[in-house]
C-alpha angles and dihedrals in degrees: 000000000000122000089225091061092050091048091053092050091046092051092047093051091045091055091051094052110135094023125117115250138182113227125201110199119200105214096177131250092061092303115138129177120199118199137165125219148136124269103243105178142003115207131176095269106015144022129213131223124195108217115197113188116214091225116090097226095065117072120214114280129209108215124189128205135179122235089241088064087068094045093049090044095238084134132023122203129199129179115245 
């Protein structure tokens, strides 16, 4: 993986901080989770997304992902 690719992804995520995104998580063996949340923070190695489920029984979750997750397509993000 090139450092230039990671820098581009990091800059893109940093610009979208505070925006609502839809995240598709590839869990392996044809299992995919789709969640919506807000990008909370962008740090040198990871970024965080606050996922607030519409259902009352699930409390908000703060998920963290690395920028390489986007490059390797372990997760896919799309602005809502």
